[in-house]
Steps between C-alpha positions, in 0.01 A plus 500: 500500500291323236130590505268207561272418205148639522280202604214604272730527198643159584147357522409649160808345340435165668150491353651566159775243536258227608279573199208659684522832316624602155792729429279802406286465813817464710646823365167674560489377860860609561424846361185534711686392813797736455373781274868516404625351173865525607421287804323247280789500254746436783285218640463326165867538409599355837285198423663476156847494661391219731377310196847519346650288777621160382272311738188699409212272387420510129140615554619782728741615229228488236245695702756755619606560140138541388424757769822692438448517126139611543606776738775626270275492194226693683711742704322805360161352583614413850619856550164634383311267733722610788409861424129407489524324836691788659239748381281360780185533291390141569392375840410161646292659776124430498295801394295675767194488275395357164496850351854564618612163361350563157653849482838358604491234227408755237789727603747211529435355156464837327851569628663159460399448136678825417820364659500165316207345316626144549609538863175676590307174452772256606810610687653159437513589129782740600357735238598250228228449232630151418480386862146636525400319179640174635310536827182592312537198272522274807168636623336457160628142480352424842164650402504266200583203723201591716284518187358843580585674172358401162416686178146548642615649833397848613765596754553773758839605638450669840784746557626465145792740544685563175295235319762226489245221561253654256762503225601139567143372525331697221591246226364216718159638606192658343511822703733628770410790729744662739410728789734704719469778755811679372437744219865485395493120488185516287665749266802274452284188462286666235812603309647152518170334402402749229542246218287233670132536395369253758657682799330769710669685784284674763593757764327370812414687818666239722177415681386212281413396147198721444597565138434132412172317442362214706592146389700631203840333552643148496811567706648778710871507582676712759878487470667658804212745547312351796785577746425871445127443548579311820727781617208737443279296732311174526175676407643593160619144437155369591345750260722382214410137573132593483553705185695216336213264578258750347682544169596135450272254326395187689804267518725797417836507674682758712878455492690687772878493473623632836229586750715698744861574589456386861734198449247277676364254244280323754330824605452600135349163413260519794392853405450413133294194591277712723453765231432232240229340712337836576489595133392179332835362383637149520873485574674288237858585593650692789857581595691331217816649350486387137762733352876470458610858440244668727415397857129588469245305706198377304133487598241369254130540573192400301164675523232256606244453225212535746598854600 
């Protein structure tokens, strides 16, 4: 008897085939759902066989080929990600306290960066440096579209990870500072940024931005880091909003790319708007998805000049 397709895997592939998600994000989602690369391989190859049928639409054939080729080219990375997922070090469960959440994040990222530097900051990179560079370039391009980076910009990267945004932005800004709770991430970021004189990487305590001066920055970005703050508790998120308002200059901007992993954009937008109002920010953009390779949700806030 033929086994019925897993409905969640079917839904992931449907989102890919209708253009909602990219091939790298699709592979990441399949790996997260199954924690079994052989199962993912079988699923993708089955789709590829369907695409070979004479009556298969041209776009279906094209997208099936793209996903199949990406999977084959990154098989080793997919295997490594599977091993990382099976290690059961990560958890989507809310922390019982802020302290527990901060300690969890430090342990998680100390461990994950030792497994794969690229995958530790973006599983959808599949551990491939080129894929990570492409995704990073998309973010940089969007920051330029928004007009938030110039040669006079002093920038902060909250949860800087391995320093990928710092490296990409250093030639475009006056100064770039990264902060991360993970000592191992900081070590790797400092190594990667060693040749960049306008980059500073700080080991934070996870509670805020106490290492930074008031009204000293033009823009703060947080790329996929707020979901871990949110998992650690609303109080910690509120603290980081307040701290961001403190360190930003009047009219400075806070860019949050992914606020949570709750898969409820409306709830996230409502929460961000509340936090913005409480901490003296105007919401310029909320809930957009401006990227092609990555499915990140963007929030752009501006510090009110009267604060």
